[in-house]
PDB file of N, CA, C and O in Angstrom:
ATOM      1  N   MET A   1     -23.789   1.708  17.009  1.00  0.00           N
ATOM      2  CA  MET A   1     -23.673   2.195  15.647  1.00  0.00           C
ATOM      3  C   MET A   1     -22.271   2.797  15.448  1.00  0.00           C
ATOM      4  O   MET A   1     -21.859   3.671  16.211  1.00  0.00           O
ATOM      5  N   PRO A   2     -21.540   2.331  14.425  1.00  0.00           N
ATOM      6  CA  PRO A   2     -20.190   2.871  14.199  1.00  0.00           C
ATOM      7  C   PRO A   2     -20.244   4.312  13.703  1.00  0.00           C
ATOM      8  O   PRO A   2     -21.185   4.729  13.026  1.00  0.00           O
ATOM      9  N   LEU A   3     -19.206   5.054  14.062  1.00  0.00           N
ATOM     10  CA  LEU A   3     -19.121   6.442  13.623  1.00  0.00           C
ATOM     11  C   LEU A   3     -18.753   6.551  12.156  1.00  0.00           C
ATOM     12  O   LEU A   3     -19.149   7.499  11.478  1.00  0.00           O
ATOM     13  N   LEU A   4     -17.989   5.573  11.661  1.00  0.00           N
ATOM     14  CA  LEU A   4     -17.563   5.583  10.263  1.00  0.00           C
ATOM     15  C   LEU A   4     -18.053   4.317   9.572  1.00  0.00           C
ATOM     16  O   LEU A   4     -18.102   3.243  10.172  1.00  0.00           O
ATOM     17  N   ALA A   5     -18.404   4.459   8.336  1.00  0.00           N
ATOM     18  CA  ALA A   5     -18.817   3.289   7.568  1.00  0.00           C
ATOM     19  C   ALA A   5     -17.599   2.416   7.281  1.00  0.00           C
ATOM     20  O   ALA A   5     -16.491   2.923   7.105  1.00  0.00           O
ATOM     21  N   LYS A   6     -17.806   1.125   7.235  1.00  0.00           N
ATOM     22  CA  LYS A   6     -16.724   0.196   6.914  1.00  0.00           C
ATOM     23  C   LYS A   6     -16.542   0.197   5.393  1.00  0.00           C
ATOM     24  O   LYS A   6     -17.466  -0.162   4.663  1.00  0.00           O
ATOM     25  N   PRO A   7     -15.373   0.594   4.913  1.00  0.00           N
ATOM     26  CA  PRO A   7     -15.165   0.623   3.458  1.00  0.00           C
ATOM     27  C   PRO A   7     -15.023  -0.790   2.891  1.00  0.00           C
ATOM     28  O   PRO A   7     -14.585  -1.710   3.581  1.00  0.00           O
ATOM     29  N   ALA A   8     -15.391  -0.936   1.658  1.00  0.00           N
ATOM     30  CA  ALA A   8     -15.184  -2.204   0.952  1.00  0.00           C
ATOM     31  C   ALA A   8     -13.690  -2.354   0.690  1.00  0.00           C
ATOM     32  O   ALA A   8     -12.977  -1.359   0.559  1.00  0.00           O
ATOM     33  N   ALA A   9     -13.219  -3.593   0.615  1.00  0.00           N
ATOM     34  CA  ALA A   9     -11.788  -3.860   0.416  1.00  0.00           C
ATOM     35  C   ALA A   9     -11.239  -3.140  -0.806  1.00  0.00           C
ATOM     36  O   ALA A   9     -10.101  -2.672  -0.783  1.00  0.00           O
ATOM     37  N   GLU A  10     -12.021  -3.041  -1.866  1.00  0.00           N
ATOM     38  CA  GLU A  10     -11.521  -2.386  -3.084  1.00  0.00           C
ATOM     39  C   GLU A  10     -11.406  -0.869  -2.936  1.00  0.00           C
ATOM     40  O   GLU A  10     -10.878  -0.197  -3.823  1.00  0.00           O
ATOM     41  N   GLU A  11     -11.896  -0.330  -1.826  1.00  0.00           N
ATOM     42  CA  GLU A  11     -11.785   1.104  -1.566  1.00  0.00           C
ATOM     43  C   GLU A  11     -10.601   1.453  -0.661  1.00  0.00           C
ATOM     44  O   GLU A  11     -10.395   2.617  -0.317  1.00  0.00           O
ATOM     45  N   VAL A  12      -9.830   0.439  -0.280  1.00  0.00           N
ATOM     46  CA  VAL A  12      -8.722   0.638   0.665  1.00  0.00           C
ATOM     47  C   VAL A  12      -7.390   0.430  -0.051  1.00  0.00           C
ATOM     48  O   VAL A  12      -7.231  -0.506  -0.835  1.00  0.00           O
ATOM     49  N   LEU A  13      -6.456   1.298   0.226  1.00  0.00           N
ATOM     50  CA  LEU A  13      -5.098   1.169  -0.294  1.00  0.00           C
ATOM     51  C   LEU A  13      -4.138   1.288   0.880  1.00  0.00           C
ATOM     52  O   LEU A  13      -4.095   2.316   1.557  1.00  0.00           O
ATOM     53  N   VAL A  14      -3.374   0.236   1.117  1.00  0.00           N
ATOM     54  CA  VAL A  14      -2.364   0.253   2.175  1.00  0.00           C
ATOM     55  C   VAL A  14      -1.069   0.770   1.560  1.00  0.00           C
ATOM     56  O   VAL A  14      -0.555   0.192   0.603  1.00  0.00           O
ATOM     57  N   VAL A  15      -0.550   1.854   2.111  1.00  0.00           N
ATOM     58  CA  VAL A  15       0.690   2.443   1.632  1.00  0.00           C
ATOM     59  C   VAL A  15       1.745   2.232   2.707  1.00  0.00           C
ATOM     60  O   VAL A  15       1.563   2.631   3.858  1.00  0.00           O
ATOM     61  N   GLY A  16       2.843   1.606   2.324  1.00  0.00           N
ATOM     62  CA  GLY A  16       3.898   1.367   3.290  1.00  0.00           C
ATOM     63  C   GLY A  16       5.243   1.221   2.618  1.00  0.00           C
ATOM     64  O   GLY A  16       5.341   1.090   1.398  1.00  0.00           O
ATOM     65  N   ASP A  17       6.285   1.245   3.446  1.00  0.00           N
ATOM     66  CA  ASP A  17       7.631   1.200   2.881  1.00  0.00           C
ATOM     67  C   ASP A  17       8.399  -0.066   3.264  1.00  0.00           C
ATOM     68  O   ASP A  17       9.586  -0.179   2.959  1.00  0.00           O
ATOM     69  N   THR A  18       7.745  -1.013   3.924  1.00  0.00           N
ATOM     70  CA  THR A  18       8.437  -2.250   4.300  1.00  0.00           C
ATOM     71  C   THR A  18       7.636  -3.466   3.852  1.00  0.00           C
ATOM     72  O   THR A  18       6.459  -3.371   3.503  1.00  0.00           O
ATOM     73  N   GLU A  19       8.309  -4.603   3.873  1.00  0.00           N
ATOM     74  CA  GLU A  19       7.639  -5.845   3.511  1.00  0.00           C
ATOM     75  C   GLU A  19       6.500  -6.160   4.476  1.00  0.00           C
ATOM     76  O   GLU A  19       5.519  -6.795   4.089  1.00  0.00           O
ATOM     77  N   TRP A  20       6.622  -5.719   5.732  1.00  0.00           N
ATOM     78  CA  TRP A  20       5.557  -5.970   6.706  1.00  0.00           C
ATOM     79  C   TRP A  20       4.275  -5.237   6.324  1.00  0.00           C
ATOM     80  O   TRP A  20       3.178  -5.759   6.522  1.00  0.00           O
ATOM     81  N   ASP A  21       4.406  -4.050   5.787  1.00  0.00           N
ATOM     82  CA  ASP A  21       3.227  -3.311   5.319  1.00  0.00           C
ATOM     83  C   ASP A  21       2.556  -4.062   4.167  1.00  0.00           C
ATOM     84  O   ASP A  21       1.330  -4.150   4.098  1.00  0.00           O
ATOM     85  N   LEU A  22       3.370  -4.594   3.274  1.00  0.00           N
ATOM     86  CA  LEU A  22       2.829  -5.327   2.129  1.00  0.00           C
ATOM     87  C   LEU A  22       2.203  -6.647   2.563  1.00  0.00           C
ATOM     88  O   LEU A  22       1.191  -7.063   1.998  1.00  0.00           O
ATOM     89  N   PHE A  23       2.788  -7.311   3.557  1.00  0.00           N
ATOM     90  CA  PHE A  23       2.177  -8.525   4.116  1.00  0.00           C
ATOM     91  C   PHE A  23       0.822  -8.193   4.730  1.00  0.00           C
ATOM     92  O   PHE A  23      -0.145  -8.933   4.551  1.00  0.00           O
ATOM     93  N   PHE A  24       0.754  -7.082   5.452  1.00  0.00           N
ATOM     94  CA  PHE A  24      -0.499  -6.657   6.070  1.00  0.00           C
ATOM     95  C   PHE A  24      -1.589  -6.500   5.017  1.00  0.00           C
ATOM     96  O   PHE A  24      -2.705  -6.989   5.189  1.00  0.00           O
ATOM     97  N   ALA A  25      -1.255  -5.813   3.926  1.00  0.00           N
ATOM     98  CA  ALA A  25      -2.232  -5.612   2.861  1.00  0.00           C
ATOM     99  C   ALA A  25      -2.657  -6.944   2.252  1.00  0.00           C
ATOM    100  O   ALA A  25      -3.847  -7.190   2.055  1.00  0.00           O
ATOM    101  N   ARG A  26      -1.693  -7.793   1.957  1.00  0.00           N
ATOM    102  CA  ARG A  26      -2.000  -9.088   1.347  1.00  0.00           C
ATOM    103  C   ARG A  26      -2.897  -9.918   2.263  1.00  0.00           C
ATOM    104  O   ARG A  26      -3.893 -10.486   1.816  1.00  0.00           O
ATOM    105  N   ASN A  27      -2.546  -9.984   3.533  1.00  0.00           N
ATOM    106  CA  ASN A  27      -3.324 -10.786   4.476  1.00  0.00           C
ATOM    107  C   ASN A  27      -4.731 -10.244   4.685  1.00  0.00           C
ATOM    108  O   ASN A  27      -5.648 -10.990   5.029  1.00  0.00           O
ATOM    109  N   GLY A  28      -4.896  -8.955   4.477  1.00  0.00           N
ATOM    110  CA  GLY A  28      -6.215  -8.347   4.610  1.00  0.00           C
ATOM    111  C   GLY A  28      -7.004  -8.314   3.316  1.00  0.00           C
ATOM    112  O   GLY A  28      -8.136  -7.831   3.291  1.00  0.00           O
ATOM    113  N   GLY A  29      -6.416  -8.827   2.235  1.00  0.00           N
ATOM    114  CA  GLY A  29      -7.104  -8.797   0.946  1.00  0.00           C
ATOM    115  C   GLY A  29      -7.243  -7.395   0.387  1.00  0.00           C
ATOM    116  O   GLY A  29      -8.220  -7.075  -0.291  1.00  0.00           O
ATOM    117  N   LEU A  30      -6.243  -6.551   0.684  1.00  0.00           N
ATOM    118  CA  LEU A  30      -6.298  -5.146   0.282  1.00  0.00           C
ATOM    119  C   LEU A  30      -5.243  -4.837  -0.766  1.00  0.00           C
ATOM    120  O   LEU A  30      -4.237  -5.540  -0.867  1.00  0.00           O
ATOM    121  N   LYS A  31      -5.470  -3.791  -1.543  1.00  0.00           N
ATOM    122  CA  LYS A  31      -4.466  -3.334  -2.505  1.00  0.00           C
ATOM    123  C   LYS A  31      -3.302  -2.723  -1.744  1.00  0.00           C
ATOM    124  O   LYS A  31      -3.468  -2.157  -0.663  1.00  0.00           O
ATOM    125  N   SER A  32      -2.108  -2.852  -2.341  1.00  0.00           N
ATOM    126  CA  SER A  32      -0.922  -2.339  -1.667  1.00  0.00           C
ATOM    127  C   SER A  32      -0.135  -1.398  -2.575  1.00  0.00           C
ATOM    128  O   SER A  32      -0.144  -1.515  -3.801  1.00  0.00           O
ATOM    129  N   CYS A  33       0.537  -0.470  -1.925  1.00  0.00           N
ATOM    130  CA  CYS A  33       1.426   0.465  -2.609  1.00  0.00           C
ATOM    131  C   CYS A  33       2.719   0.502  -1.819  1.00  0.00           C
ATOM    132  O   CYS A  33       2.736   0.870  -0.644  1.00  0.00           O
ATOM    133  N   TRP A  34       3.798   0.117  -2.475  1.00  0.00           N
ATOM    134  CA  TRP A  34       5.100   0.129  -1.813  1.00  0.00           C
ATOM    135  C   TRP A  34       5.775   1.476  -2.047  1.00  0.00           C
ATOM    136  O   TRP A  34       5.933   1.919  -3.184  1.00  0.00           O
ATOM    137  N   GLY A  35       6.166   2.109  -0.960  1.00  0.00           N
ATOM    138  CA  GLY A  35       6.935   3.344  -1.025  1.00  0.00           C
ATOM    139  C   GLY A  35       8.410   2.985  -1.103  1.00  0.00           C
ATOM    140  O   GLY A  35       9.049   2.738  -0.080  1.00  0.00           O
ATOM    141  N   ALA A  36       8.946   2.957  -2.307  1.00  0.00           N
ATOM    142  CA  ALA A  36      10.323   2.526  -2.536  1.00  0.00           C
ATOM    143  C   ALA A  36      11.345   3.476  -1.929  1.00  0.00           C
ATOM    144  O   ALA A  36      12.542   3.193  -1.969  1.00  0.00           O
ATOM    145  N   TYR A  37      10.908   4.579  -1.377  1.00  0.00           N
ATOM    146  CA  TYR A  37      11.778   5.580  -0.769  1.00  0.00           C
ATOM    147  C   TYR A  37      12.128   5.228   0.673  1.00  0.00           C
ATOM    148  O   TYR A  37      12.942   5.916   1.289  1.00  0.00           O
ATOM    149  N   GLY A  38      11.532   4.175   1.223  1.00  0.00           N
ATOM    150  CA  GLY A  38      11.636   3.922   2.658  1.00  0.00           C
ATOM    151  C   GLY A  38      12.641   2.873   3.071  1.00  0.00           C
ATOM    152  O   GLY A  38      13.685   2.695   2.443  1.00  0.00           O
ATOM    153  N   TYR A  39      12.296   2.175   4.151  1.00  0.00           N
ATOM    154  CA  TYR A  39      13.226   1.290   4.836  1.00  0.00           C
ATOM    155  C   TYR A  39      13.162  -0.165   4.401  1.00  0.00           C
ATOM    156  O   TYR A  39      14.039  -0.943   4.776  1.00  0.00           O
ATOM    157  N   GLY A  40      12.169  -0.560   3.634  1.00  0.00           N
ATOM    158  CA  GLY A  40      12.027  -1.957   3.257  1.00  0.00           C
ATOM    159  C   GLY A  40      13.149  -2.453   2.357  1.00  0.00           C
ATOM    160  O   GLY A  40      13.778  -1.683   1.632  1.00  0.00           O
ATOM    161  N   ASP A  41      13.381  -3.751   2.423  1.00  0.00           N
ATOM    162  CA  ASP A  41      14.363  -4.382   1.549  1.00  0.00           C
ATOM    163  C   ASP A  41      13.772  -4.423   0.137  1.00  0.00           C
ATOM    164  O   ASP A  41      12.743  -5.066  -0.074  1.00  0.00           O
ATOM    165  N   PRO A  42      14.398  -3.754  -0.829  1.00  0.00           N
ATOM    166  CA  PRO A  42      13.816  -3.670  -2.170  1.00  0.00           C
ATOM    167  C   PRO A  42      13.518  -5.028  -2.802  1.00  0.00           C
ATOM    168  O   PRO A  42      12.470  -5.200  -3.424  1.00  0.00           O
ATOM    169  N   GLU A  43      14.422  -5.990  -2.651  1.00  0.00           N
ATOM    170  CA  GLU A  43      14.196  -7.310  -3.241  1.00  0.00           C
ATOM    171  C   GLU A  43      12.973  -7.984  -2.636  1.00  0.00           C
ATOM    172  O   GLU A  43      12.134  -8.524  -3.357  1.00  0.00           O
ATOM    173  N   GLU A  44      12.875  -7.952  -1.319  1.00  0.00           N
ATOM    174  CA  GLU A  44      11.746  -8.586  -0.647  1.00  0.00           C
ATOM    175  C   GLU A  44      10.431  -7.879  -0.981  1.00  0.00           C
ATOM    176  O   GLU A  44       9.408  -8.532  -1.192  1.00  0.00           O
ATOM    177  N   CYS A  45      10.458  -6.565  -1.027  1.00  0.00           N
ATOM    178  CA  CYS A  45       9.230  -5.815  -1.326  1.00  0.00           C
ATOM    179  C   CYS A  45       8.765  -6.068  -2.758  1.00  0.00           C
ATOM    180  O   CYS A  45       7.570  -6.255  -2.991  1.00  0.00           O
ATOM    181  N   ARG A  46       9.678  -6.076  -3.712  1.00  0.00           N
ATOM    182  CA  ARG A  46       9.299  -6.363  -5.106  1.00  0.00           C
ATOM    183  C   ARG A  46       8.740  -7.775  -5.242  1.00  0.00           C
ATOM    184  O   ARG A  46       7.799  -8.003  -6.002  1.00  0.00           O
ATOM    185  N   ALA A  47       9.319  -8.722  -4.504  1.00  0.00           N
ATOM    186  CA  ALA A  47       8.873 -10.115  -4.565  1.00  0.00           C
ATOM    187  C   ALA A  47       7.432 -10.271  -4.080  1.00  0.00           C
ATOM    188  O   ALA A  47       6.755 -11.228  -4.456  1.00  0.00           O
ATOM    189  N   LEU A  48       6.967  -9.358  -3.264  1.00  0.00           N
ATOM    190  CA  LEU A  48       5.586  -9.419  -2.781  1.00  0.00           C
ATOM    191  C   LEU A  48       4.589  -8.839  -3.783  1.00  0.00           C
ATOM    192  O   LEU A  48       3.380  -8.855  -3.547  1.00  0.00           O
ATOM    193  N   ARG A  49       5.097  -8.335  -4.885  1.00  0.00           N
ATOM    194  CA  ARG A  49       4.290  -7.837  -6.003  1.00  0.00           C
ATOM    195  C   ARG A  49       3.184  -6.855  -5.579  1.00  0.00           C
ATOM    196  O   ARG A  49       1.997  -7.135  -5.750  1.00  0.00           O
ATOM    197  N   PRO A  50       3.587  -5.713  -5.029  1.00  0.00           N
ATOM    198  CA  PRO A  50       2.576  -4.717  -4.670  1.00  0.00           C
ATOM    199  C   PRO A  50       1.833  -4.244  -5.912  1.00  0.00           C
ATOM    200  O   PRO A  50       2.365  -4.282  -7.022  1.00  0.00           O
ATOM    201  N   HIS A  51       0.612  -3.802  -5.714  1.00  0.00           N
ATOM    202  CA  HIS A  51      -0.192  -3.313  -6.828  1.00  0.00           C
ATOM    203  C   HIS A  51       0.415  -2.063  -7.462  1.00  0.00           C
ATOM    204  O   HIS A  51       0.342  -1.863  -8.674  1.00  0.00           O
ATOM    205  N   TYR A  52       1.015  -1.229  -6.613  1.00  0.00           N
ATOM    206  CA  TYR A  52       1.609   0.025  -7.075  1.00  0.00           C
ATOM    207  C   TYR A  52       2.952   0.231  -6.393  1.00  0.00           C
ATOM    208  O   TYR A  52       3.198  -0.307  -5.313  1.00  0.00           O
ATOM    209  N   VAL A  53       3.819   1.011  -7.027  1.00  0.00           N
ATOM    210  CA  VAL A  53       5.099   1.400  -6.458  1.00  0.00           C
ATOM    211  C   VAL A  53       5.254   2.898  -6.682  1.00  0.00           C
ATOM    212  O   VAL A  53       5.030   3.397  -7.785  1.00  0.00           O
ATOM    213  N   ILE A  54       5.636   3.606  -5.633  1.00  0.00           N
ATOM    214  CA  ILE A  54       5.912   5.032  -5.777  1.00  0.00           C
ATOM    215  C   ILE A  54       7.337   5.296  -5.313  1.00  0.00           C
ATOM    216  O   ILE A  54       7.839   4.637  -4.402  1.00  0.00           O
ATOM    217  N   ALA A  55       7.973   6.256  -5.942  1.00  0.00           N
ATOM    218  CA  ALA A  55       9.366   6.599  -5.630  1.00  0.00           C
ATOM    219  C   ALA A  55       9.463   7.659  -4.541  1.00  0.00           C
ATOM    220  O   ALA A  55      10.500   7.786  -3.890  1.00  0.00           O
ATOM    221  N   ALA A  56       8.391   8.420  -4.339  1.00  0.00           N
ATOM    222  CA  ALA A  56       8.377   9.479  -3.327  1.00  0.00           C
ATOM    223  C   ALA A  56       6.944   9.638  -2.830  1.00  0.00           C
ATOM    224  O   ALA A  56       5.994   9.394  -3.574  1.00  0.00           O
ATOM    225  N   ILE A  57       6.791  10.044  -1.584  1.00  0.00           N
ATOM    226  CA  ILE A  57       5.457  10.219  -1.024  1.00  0.00           C
ATOM    227  C   ILE A  57       4.657  11.248  -1.820  1.00  0.00           C
ATOM    228  O   ILE A  57       3.428  11.193  -1.848  1.00  0.00           O
ATOM    229  N   THR A  58       5.338  12.166  -2.453  1.00  0.00           N
ATOM    230  CA  THR A  58       4.645  13.176  -3.255  1.00  0.00           C
ATOM    231  C   THR A  58       3.996  12.571  -4.502  1.00  0.00           C
ATOM    232  O   THR A  58       3.207  13.242  -5.168  1.00  0.00           O
ATOM    233  N   ASP A  59       4.315  11.319  -4.827  1.00  0.00           N
ATOM    234  CA  ASP A  59       3.678  10.635  -5.955  1.00  0.00           C
ATOM    235  C   ASP A  59       2.307  10.071  -5.587  1.00  0.00           C
ATOM    236  O   ASP A  59       1.519   9.732  -6.470  1.00  0.00           O
ATOM    237  N   LEU A  60       2.023   9.969  -4.300  1.00  0.00           N
ATOM    238  CA  LEU A  60       0.779   9.337  -3.865  1.00  0.00           C
ATOM    239  C   LEU A  60      -0.487  10.064  -4.338  1.00  0.00           C
ATOM    240  O   LEU A  60      -1.410   9.395  -4.801  1.00  0.00           O
ATOM    241  N   PRO A  61      -0.578  11.387  -4.247  1.00  0.00           N
ATOM    242  CA  PRO A  61      -1.812  12.034  -4.723  1.00  0.00           C
ATOM    243  C   PRO A  61      -2.135  11.734  -6.188  1.00  0.00           C
ATOM    244  O   PRO A  61      -3.304  11.597  -6.550  1.00  0.00           O
ATOM    245  N   LYS A  62      -1.105  11.632  -7.030  1.00  0.00           N
ATOM    246  CA  LYS A  62      -1.345  11.326  -8.452  1.00  0.00           C
ATOM    247  C   LYS A  62      -1.906   9.914  -8.599  1.00  0.00           C
ATOM    248  O   LYS A  62      -2.679   9.647  -9.520  1.00  0.00           O
ATOM    249  N   LEU A  63      -1.531   9.032  -7.721  1.00  0.00           N
ATOM    250  CA  LEU A  63      -2.017   7.653  -7.777  1.00  0.00           C
ATOM    251  C   LEU A  63      -3.453   7.554  -7.261  1.00  0.00           C
ATOM    252  O   LEU A  63      -4.282   6.858  -7.848  1.00  0.00           O
ATOM    253  N   VAL A  64      -3.737   8.241  -6.180  1.00  0.00           N
ATOM    254  CA  VAL A  64      -5.047   8.161  -5.538  1.00  0.00           C
ATOM    255  C   VAL A  64      -6.090   9.016  -6.267  1.00  0.00           C
ATOM    256  O   VAL A  64      -7.256   8.634  -6.363  1.00  0.00           O
ATOM    257  N   PHE A  65      -5.666  10.154  -6.769  1.00  0.00           N
ATOM    258  CA  PHE A  65      -6.573  11.084  -7.454  1.00  0.00           C
ATOM    259  C   PHE A  65      -6.077  11.331  -8.878  1.00  0.00           C
ATOM    260  O   PHE A  65      -5.556  12.406  -9.173  1.00  0.00           O
ATOM    261  N   PRO A  66      -6.236  10.333  -9.774  1.00  0.00           N
ATOM    262  CA  PRO A  66      -5.670  10.485 -11.139  1.00  0.00           C
ATOM    263  C   PRO A  66      -6.303  11.600 -11.945  1.00  0.00           C
ATOM    264  O   PRO A  66      -5.919  11.826 -13.093  1.00  0.00           O
TER     265      PRO A  66
END
């Protein structure tokens, strides 16, 4: 018996700052949020069309808990 319940895909948000994070979300069928403040190539990250974009990590709570 697992200790944690497996969340449904629509309950998961992958937050990352590189194109690899966005690929991970896409390949897993999960929503993605690109942290534009990080190390990813902006052109490549935008081309992957993340569901959300945040300019600073402090923007994440407003996105998750509107």
